[in-house]
C-alpha positions in Angstrom: 256.9 -176.2 69.4 257.9 -173.4 67.1 256.6 -170.0 68.2 254.1 -168.3 66.0 255.9 -165.8 63.5 254.6 -162.3 63.3 253.9 -160.6 60.0 256.4 -158.0 59.0 256.3 -154.9 56.8 257.8 -154.8 53.3 260.5 -152.5 54.6 261.6 -155.1 57.1 261.4 -157.8 54.4 263.8 -155.7 52.2 266.3 -155.5 55.0 266.4 -159.4 55.2 266.7 -159.7 51.3 269.4 -157.1 51.0 272.0 -159.3 52.9 274.2 -161.5 50.6 271.4 -161.6 47.9 271.4 -163.6 44.6 270.2 -160.8 42.4 271.5 -160.6 38.7 274.0 -157.9 37.9 272.8 -154.8 36.5 272.9 -154.7 32.7 274.2 -151.8 30.8 273.2 -153.0 27.3 270.4 -150.4 27.0 272.5 -147.4 28.1 272.3 -144.6 25.5 269.5 -146.3 23.6 266.1 -144.8 22.9 263.1 -147.1 22.3 259.5 -146.3 21.3 257.0 -148.7 22.6 253.6 -149.0 20.8 250.6 -150.0 22.8 247.6 -151.9 21.5 245.4 -148.8 21.1 247.9 -146.9 19.2 249.5 -145.0 22.0 253.3 -144.6 22.0 255.8 -143.9 24.8 259.4 -143.1 24.2 262.0 -144.5 26.7 265.6 -143.2 27.0 267.9 -145.3 29.0 271.1 -144.3 30.8 273.2 -145.5 33.7 270.7 -146.5 36.5 268.0 -144.2 35.1 265.2 -144.1 32.6 263.4 -141.2 31.0 260.0 -141.4 29.3 257.8 -139.1 27.3 254.4 -139.4 25.5 254.3 -139.1 21.7 253.3 -135.4 21.8 255.9 -134.8 24.7 253.1 -133.4 26.8 254.2 -135.8 29.6 257.9 -136.3 30.4 259.5 -137.9 33.5 262.6 -139.5 34.7 263.3 -142.0 37.4 266.1 -144.2 38.9 265.8 -147.7 37.4 267.3 -151.2 37.4 267.8 -153.1 34.3 268.7 -156.9 34.2 268.8 -159.5 31.5 268.0 -163.0 32.6 268.4 -164.4 29.0 270.0 -162.8 25.9 267.7 -160.3 24.3 265.3 -160.3 27.3 265.3 -157.2 29.6 263.5 -156.3 32.8 263.4 -152.6 33.5 261.9 -151.6 36.9 261.2 -148.3 38.4 258.7 -146.1 40.4 256.7 -143.6 38.5 256.3 -140.8 41.1 254.3 -137.4 40.9 253.4 -134.9 43.5 250.1 -136.9 44.1 250.7 -140.6 43.3 253.1 -143.3 43.0 253.1 -146.4 40.7 255.3 -149.4 40.0 256.4 -149.8 36.4 258.0 -152.9 35.1 258.8 -153.4 31.3 259.7 -156.7 29.9 261.6 -156.0 26.6 262.1 -158.7 24.1 264.4 -157.1 21.5 264.7 -160.4 19.5 260.9 -160.5 18.7 260.4 -156.7 19.1 257.6 -156.9 21.6 257.1 -155.8 25.3 254.9 -156.4 28.2 254.3 -153.5 30.7 253.1 -154.1 34.3 251.5 -151.1 36.1 251.1 -151.7 39.7 249.5 -149.8 42.6 249.3 -150.1 46.3 246.5 -148.9 48.6 246.8 -145.3 49.8 245.9 -143.7 53.1 242.6 -142.5 51.4 241.5 -145.9 50.2 238.6 -147.4 52.0 239.7 -151.0 52.6 237.1 -153.5 53.7 237.9 -156.5 55.7 238.5 -159.9 53.9 235.2 -161.3 55.0 233.2 -158.3 53.5 235.3 -158.5 50.3 234.6 -162.2 49.9 230.8 -161.8 50.4 230.7 -158.9 47.9 232.7 -160.6 45.2 235.6 -158.1 45.6 239.3 -158.9 45.0 240.7 -159.9 48.4 244.0 -158.0 47.8 243.9 -154.1 47.6 247.0 -154.3 45.3 246.4 -153.9 41.6 248.3 -154.8 38.5 247.5 -153.9 34.8 249.1 -155.6 31.9 249.8 -154.0 28.5 251.3 -155.8 25.5 252.7 -154.1 22.5 255.6 -153.7 20.0 259.0 -152.0 19.9 259.3 -149.6 16.9 262.1 -150.7 14.5 262.6 -154.1 16.1 259.1 -155.6 15.3 258.4 -156.7 11.7 255.0 -157.4 10.3 251.5 -156.3 11.3 251.2 -155.3 15.0 249.8 -158.3 16.9 246.6 -157.9 18.9 246.4 -158.7 22.6 245.0 -162.3 21.6 248.1 -163.2 19.5 250.9 -161.3 21.2 253.9 -163.5 21.8 253.7 -162.9 25.5 250.6 -165.0 26.4 249.0 -166.1 29.7 250.0 -169.6 30.4 249.2 -172.6 32.7 252.6 -174.2 32.2 253.7 -173.5 35.8 250.5 -174.9 37.3 251.4 -178.1 39.4 255.0 -177.1 40.0 256.4 -176.8 43.4 259.5 -174.7 43.2 262.1 -173.8 45.9 263.8 -170.4 45.5 267.0 -169.5 47.5 267.2 -165.6 47.4 270.3 -165.6 49.6 272.0 -168.1 52.0 269.5 -166.9 54.5 266.1 -166.3 52.6 264.5 -169.5 51.2 260.9 -169.9 50.0 258.8 -172.4 48.2 256.0 -171.6 45.8 253.2 -174.1 44.8 251.5 -173.0 41.7 247.9 -174.1 42.2 245.9 -172.8 39.1 245.8 -169.8 36.7 244.7 -167.4 39.5 246.4 -168.6 42.7 249.6 -169.8 44.2 250.8 -170.6 47.7 254.1 -169.3 49.2 255.9 -170.6 52.3 259.0 -169.2 53.9 261.4 -172.0 54.8 264.2 -169.8 56.0 264.6 -166.0 56.7 262.8 -163.1 58.3 259.4 -164.5 57.5 260.3 -168.1 58.5 257.1 -170.1 59.2 254.8 -167.7 57.4 252.7 -168.9 54.5 249.7 -167.8 52.4 247.8 -168.3 49.2 247.5 -165.2 47.0 246.4 -163.9 43.6 248.8 -164.3 40.8 249.4 -164.0 36.9 251.5 -166.0 34.6 252.8 -165.1 31.1 255.1 -167.3 28.9 257.9 -165.2 27.3 260.0 -168.1 25.7 260.4 -171.8 26.2 260.8 -172.4 30.0 260.9 -168.6 30.6 258.0 -166.9 32.4 256.7 -163.6 33.7 255.2 -164.3 37.2 253.4 -161.5 39.1 251.6 -161.8 42.5 249.6 -159.5 44.7 249.4 -160.3 48.4 246.6 -159.4 50.7 247.7 -159.6 54.3 250.5 -157.2 53.9 249.8 -155.4 50.6 252.7 -156.5 48.3 253.3 -156.6 44.7 255.9 -159.1 43.4 257.2 -159.6 40.0 259.9 -162.0 38.8 261.1 -163.6 35.5 261.5 -167.3 36.2 264.0 -169.3 34.0 263.4 -172.9 34.5 266.2 -173.9 32.1 268.9 -172.0 34.1 267.3 -172.5 37.5 267.3 -168.6 38.1 264.7 -166.0 38.8 265.1 -162.2 39.0 262.7 -159.4 39.7 261.4 -157.2 42.5 259.1 -156.8 45.5 257.2 -153.7 46.2 255.2 -152.5 49.1 254.9 -149.9 52.0 257.9 -149.5 54.0 256.0 -149.2 57.3 252.9 -148.0 58.7 253.0 -144.9 56.6 251.3 -145.8 53.4 252.9 -142.9 51.7 256.4 -144.4 51.8 257.2 -147.2 49.3 259.9 -149.9 49.4 260.9 -151.2 45.9 263.7 -153.7 46.2 265.4 -156.2 43.8 265.1 -160.0 44.3 266.9 -162.8 42.6 267.2 -166.5 43.3 268.6 -169.8 42.5 265.8 -172.2 42.1 264.9 -175.9 41.7 261.8 -177.9 41.2 260.8 -180.0 44.3 258.0 -181.9 42.6 255.3 -181.6 40.0 251.6 -182.6 40.5 249.5 -183.3 37.4 246.1 -181.7 38.1 243.1 -182.9 36.0 242.7 -180.6 33.0 246.3 -179.5 32.9 248.1 -182.4 31.5 
């Protein structure tokens, strides 16, 4: 009988994923470029890209920051920019999906629970109708100045829309020769993950998730874990059988220390279930 596997911190998970990983190479396509992203409420943020770094400022330049970043391109014209936005009092995960062909973007703002957060146990959360995970994610869709032509789309008709096209798919992801997982996409809100090989071998859970379609067979997938507070974000390319993104969580017991590390995989569909209502 296989011994019960213990849950590990995201810092320990990062150590396992960093060995011989299948992440995409860093893209330099945006180096030296400045892009202005217009949000749905008229707000604008200017981003300046350089080697392994991004700077950003508000329209009136009252807010200005810079951070180390990672830029990848899983498909031509599609870029994922990921970084941590840190101040003296807070840390947030920022991921930008830029579609320079259509001139649109999706921004994912994620936060982890802090030492000061009052976290209820899962039973009390369930009884009170609260989200079971203390990890939050906010999604903003907008346009890129100079690259989008026409009237700015509303949230309802933005090209990056929520989708159920992954629902019913059971996918296998090899993140390295050692780290292999399967995902089962259950419905628009939940998916199950299971570690087949690696530092979490034998562990599994069902967690909250979000899906957005970017192009044909290309998706933004975000998940929020509840047992070990974790934010995961990947672009899934079913056509090329690849994924690329990041996992973010607390490094250890100190909730003030974050681990934000890249992940990438070769993937294959194991099977597909046709659920009623999703044909």
